[in-house]
N, CA, C and O atoms as a GROMACS GRO file, in nm:
protein
  220
    1MET      N    1   0.622  -1.536   0.671
    1MET     CA    2   0.609  -1.396   0.649
    1MET      C    3   0.665  -1.357   0.511
    1MET      O    4   0.768  -1.406   0.466
    2VAL      N    5   0.592  -1.266   0.447
    2VAL     CA    6   0.625  -1.219   0.313
    2VAL      C    7   0.731  -1.110   0.324
    2VAL      O    8   0.724  -1.023   0.411
    3THR      N    9   0.829  -1.116   0.236
    3THR     CA   10   0.928  -1.006   0.234
    3THR      C   11   0.878  -0.906   0.130
    3THR      O   12   0.844  -0.942   0.017
    4ILE      N   13   0.875  -0.778   0.170
    4ILE     CA   14   0.837  -0.677   0.073
    4ILE      C   15   0.954  -0.583   0.052
    4ILE      O   16   1.037  -0.569   0.142
    5SER      N   17   0.966  -0.521  -0.060
    5SER     CA   18   1.076  -0.427  -0.098
    5SER      C   19   1.020  -0.301  -0.152
    5SER      O   20   0.908  -0.299  -0.202
    6ARG      N   21   1.096  -0.194  -0.143
    6ARG     CA   22   1.056  -0.065  -0.199
    6ARG      C   23   1.030  -0.081  -0.349
    6ARG      O   24   1.108  -0.139  -0.424
    7GLY      N   25   0.918  -0.026  -0.383
    7GLY     CA   26   0.873  -0.031  -0.521
    7GLY      C   27   0.782  -0.146  -0.562
    7GLY      O   28   0.729  -0.147  -0.673
    8ASP      N   29   0.764  -0.245  -0.468
    8ASP     CA   30   0.674  -0.354  -0.493
    8ASP      C   31   0.536  -0.295  -0.503
    8ASP      O   32   0.506  -0.191  -0.443
    9VAL      N   33   0.449  -0.365  -0.582
    9VAL     CA   34   0.306  -0.334  -0.592
    9VAL      C   35   0.244  -0.469  -0.533
    9VAL      O   36   0.273  -0.582  -0.573
   10VAL      N   37   0.152  -0.437  -0.428
   10VAL     CA   38   0.088  -0.551  -0.366
   10VAL      C   39  -0.060  -0.505  -0.334
   10VAL      O   40  -0.093  -0.386  -0.325
   11LEU      N   41  -0.148  -0.615  -0.318
   11LEU     CA   42  -0.281  -0.582  -0.279
   11LEU      C   43  -0.287  -0.578  -0.127
   11LEU      O   44  -0.228  -0.661  -0.058
   12CYS      N   45  -0.358  -0.480  -0.078
   12CYS     CA   46  -0.361  -0.452   0.069
   12CYS      C   47  -0.510  -0.430   0.110
   12CYS      O   48  -0.585  -0.366   0.036
   13ASP      N   49  -0.550  -0.480   0.221
   13ASP     CA   50  -0.683  -0.457   0.274
   13ASP      C   51  -0.676  -0.334   0.356
   13ASP      O   52  -0.618  -0.338   0.464
   14LEU      N   53  -0.733  -0.222   0.312
   14LEU     CA   54  -0.714  -0.094   0.380
   14LEU      C   55  -0.827  -0.069   0.484
   14LEU      O   56  -0.841   0.046   0.527
   15ASN      N   57  -0.906  -0.168   0.527
   15ASN     CA   58  -1.002  -0.150   0.628
   15ASN      C   59  -0.939  -0.170   0.758
   15ASN      O   60  -0.843  -0.246   0.769
   16PRO      N   61  -0.990  -0.103   0.866
   16PRO     CA   62  -1.097  -0.004   0.870
   16PRO      C   63  -1.054   0.130   0.831
   16PRO      O   64  -0.936   0.165   0.842
   17VAL      N   65  -1.146   0.208   0.786
   17VAL     CA   66  -1.121   0.347   0.743
   17VAL      C   67  -1.177   0.460   0.833
   17VAL      O   68  -1.273   0.434   0.905
   18VAL      N   69  -1.122   0.581   0.833
   18VAL     CA   70  -1.170   0.677   0.905
   18VAL      C   71  -1.192   0.796   0.806
   18VAL      O   72  -1.102   0.830   0.730
   19GLY      N   73  -1.317   0.859   0.809
   19GLY     CA   74  -1.339   0.970   0.716
   19GLY      C   75  -1.348   0.939   0.577
   19GLY      O   76  -1.426   0.851   0.540
   20THR      N   77  -1.273   1.005   0.494
   20THR     CA   78  -1.279   0.979   0.343
   20THR      C   79  -1.159   0.891   0.289
   20THR      O   80  -1.129   0.895   0.170
   21GLU      N   81  -1.094   0.815   0.376
   21GLU     CA   82  -0.991   0.735   0.331
   21GLU      C   83  -1.038   0.632   0.233
   21GLU      O   84  -1.157   0.602   0.230
   22GLN      N   85  -0.948   0.574   0.149
   22GLN     CA   86  -0.991   0.472   0.062
   22GLN      C   87  -1.007   0.346   0.140
   22GLN      O   88  -0.933   0.321   0.236
   23ALA      N   89  -1.104   0.263   0.099
   23ALA     CA   90  -1.141   0.136   0.173
   23ALA      C   91  -1.123   0.017   0.081
   23ALA      O   92  -1.108   0.032  -0.040
   24GLY      N   93  -1.125  -0.102   0.142
   24GLY     CA   94  -1.130  -0.226   0.075
   24GLY      C   95  -0.994  -0.273   0.030
   24GLY      O   96  -0.891  -0.218   0.069
   25VAL      N   97  -0.994  -0.378  -0.054
   25VAL     CA   98  -0.863  -0.433  -0.102
   25VAL      C   99  -0.831  -0.360  -0.226
   25VAL      O  100  -0.908  -0.356  -0.322
   26ARG      N  101  -0.708  -0.298  -0.222
   26ARG     CA  102  -0.665  -0.199  -0.336
   26ARG      C  103  -0.513  -0.232  -0.350
   26ARG      O  104  -0.442  -0.279  -0.261
   27PRO      N  105  -0.473  -0.198  -0.478
   27PRO     CA  106  -0.322  -0.204  -0.511
   27PRO      C  107  -0.257  -0.089  -0.441
   27PRO      O  108  -0.306   0.024  -0.436
   28VAL      N  109  -0.145  -0.127  -0.386
   28VAL     CA  110  -0.059  -0.018  -0.319
   28VAL      C  111   0.092  -0.037  -0.368
   28VAL      O  112   0.136  -0.145  -0.405
   29VAL      N  113   0.160   0.073  -0.363
   29VAL     CA  114   0.304   0.067  -0.394
   29VAL      C  115   0.382   0.098  -0.262
   29VAL      O  116   0.346   0.190  -0.188
   30ILE      N  117   0.487   0.020  -0.237
   30ILE     CA  118   0.571   0.030  -0.108
   30ILE      C  119   0.665   0.146  -0.135
   30ILE      O  120   0.739   0.144  -0.233
   31LEU      N  121   0.662   0.246  -0.050
   31LEU     CA  122   0.753   0.357  -0.055
   31LEU      C  123   0.871   0.345   0.043
   31LEU      O  124   0.982   0.390   0.013
   32GLN      N  125   0.847   0.284   0.158
   32GLN     CA  126   0.941   0.290   0.273
   32GLN      C  127   1.065   0.206   0.234
   32GLN      O  128   1.047   0.107   0.163
   33ILE      N  129   1.189   0.239   0.275
   33ILE     CA  130   1.313   0.177   0.241
   33ILE      C  131   1.316   0.040   0.297
   33ILE      O  132   1.251   0.016   0.399
   34ASP      N  133   1.391  -0.054   0.235
   34ASP     CA  134   1.400  -0.196   0.269
   34ASP      C  135   1.445  -0.214   0.412
   34ASP      O  136   1.391  -0.298   0.484
   35ARG      N  137   1.541  -0.139   0.455
   35ARG     CA  138   1.596  -0.165   0.593
   35ARG      C  139   1.485  -0.137   0.695
   35ARG      O  140   1.474  -0.209   0.794
   36ALA      N  141   1.404  -0.038   0.674
   36ALA     CA  142   1.292  -0.001   0.770
   36ALA      C  143   1.183  -0.108   0.758
   36ALA      O  144   1.116  -0.138   0.857
   37ASN      N  145   1.162  -0.166   0.639
   37ASN     CA  146   1.062  -0.262   0.620
   37ASN      C  147   1.096  -0.386   0.693
   37ASN      O  148   1.005  -0.456   0.740
   38ALA      N  149   1.225  -0.420   0.707
   38ALA     CA  150   1.268  -0.538   0.783
   38ALA      C  151   1.254  -0.529   0.930
   38ALA      O  152   1.246  -0.633   0.995
   39VAL      N  153   1.251  -0.412   0.989
   39VAL     CA  154   1.246  -0.403   1.133
   39VAL      C  155   1.118  -0.339   1.189
   39VAL      O  156   1.092  -0.348   1.309
   40SER      N  157   1.039  -0.276   1.105
   40SER     CA  158   0.923  -0.205   1.152
   40SER      C  159   0.797  -0.280   1.134
   40SER      O  160   0.782  -0.347   1.032
   41PRO      N  161   0.702  -0.275   1.227
   41PRO     CA  162   0.570  -0.340   1.204
   41PRO      C  163   0.474  -0.256   1.108
   41PRO      O  164   0.366  -0.299   1.066
   42HIS      N  165   0.525  -0.134   1.080
   42HIS     CA  166   0.448  -0.045   0.990
   42HIS      C  167   0.529  -0.024   0.867
   42HIS      O  168   0.652  -0.035   0.872
   43THR      N  169   0.467   0.006   0.752
   43THR     CA  170   0.522   0.036   0.626
   43THR      C  171   0.451   0.150   0.561
   43THR      O  172   0.329   0.160   0.568
   44ILE      N  173   0.531   0.240   0.494
   44ILE     CA  174   0.469   0.350   0.420
   44ILE      C  175   0.431   0.305   0.285
   44ILE      O  176   0.513   0.253   0.209
   45ILE      N  177   0.297   0.328   0.253
   45ILE     CA  178   0.250   0.284   0.120
   45ILE      C  179   0.172   0.402   0.055
   45ILE      O  180   0.146   0.504   0.119
   46VAL      N  181   0.136   0.386  -0.069
   46VAL     CA  182   0.059   0.479  -0.144
   46VAL      C  183  -0.040   0.390  -0.226
   46VAL      O  184   0.000   0.315  -0.316
   47PRO      N  185  -0.169   0.404  -0.191
   47PRO     CA  186  -0.276   0.332  -0.265
   47PRO      C  187  -0.300   0.404  -0.399
   47PRO      O  188  -0.290   0.526  -0.410
   48PHE      N  189  -0.330   0.322  -0.499
   48PHE     CA  190  -0.364   0.377  -0.623
   48PHE      C  191  -0.489   0.312  -0.686
   48PHE      O  192  -0.532   0.209  -0.635
   49THR      N  193  -0.551   0.366  -0.791
   49THR     CA  194  -0.681   0.321  -0.839
   49THR      C  195  -0.658   0.209  -0.948
   49THR      O  196  -0.549   0.196  -1.004
   50THR      N  197  -0.755   0.136  -0.971
   50THR     CA  198  -0.754   0.039  -1.078
   50THR      C  199  -0.839   0.093  -1.193
   50THR      O  200  -0.856   0.025  -1.295
   51LYS      N  201  -0.890   0.209  -1.177
   51LYS     CA  202  -0.982   0.268  -1.285
   51LYS      C  203  -0.901   0.341  -1.382
   51LYS      O  204  -0.802   0.404  -1.346
   52ILE      N  205  -0.937   0.334  -1.500
   52ILE     CA  206  -0.866   0.411  -1.613
   52ILE      C  207  -0.954   0.533  -1.640
   52ILE      O  208  -1.074   0.520  -1.666
   53ARG      N  209  -0.893   0.652  -1.633
   53ARG     CA  210  -0.972   0.778  -1.669
   53ARG      C  211  -0.947   0.820  -1.808
   53ARG      O  212  -0.831   0.842  -1.843
   54ARG      N  213  -1.044   0.833  -1.890
   54ARG     CA  214  -1.028   0.883  -2.023
   54ARG      C  215  -1.025   1.035  -2.031
   54ARG      O  216  -1.107   1.101  -1.968
   55ALA      N  217  -0.931   1.092  -2.109
   55ALA     CA  218  -0.928   1.235  -2.121
   55ALA      C  219  -1.033   1.294  -2.212
   55ALA      O  220  -1.038   1.416  -2.228
   0.00000   0.00000   0.00000
C-alpha cells in the first residue's frame, strides 16, 4: 500500500464519472489531513489541469 500525505501530487484515475466531472487519469493534490488518510478508505482530493492557459 502506498502512503500518501497532505500536499502530495499524484496521478489518479477519476473514472467512472457522473455528469460533467473530470474523467481519466489526472494529477490531483491531496487535501485531507494525514491522520484521516491513514484510517479512511476515502481521501479528499482536488484535480487540476495539465494544460497551460495563455493570457
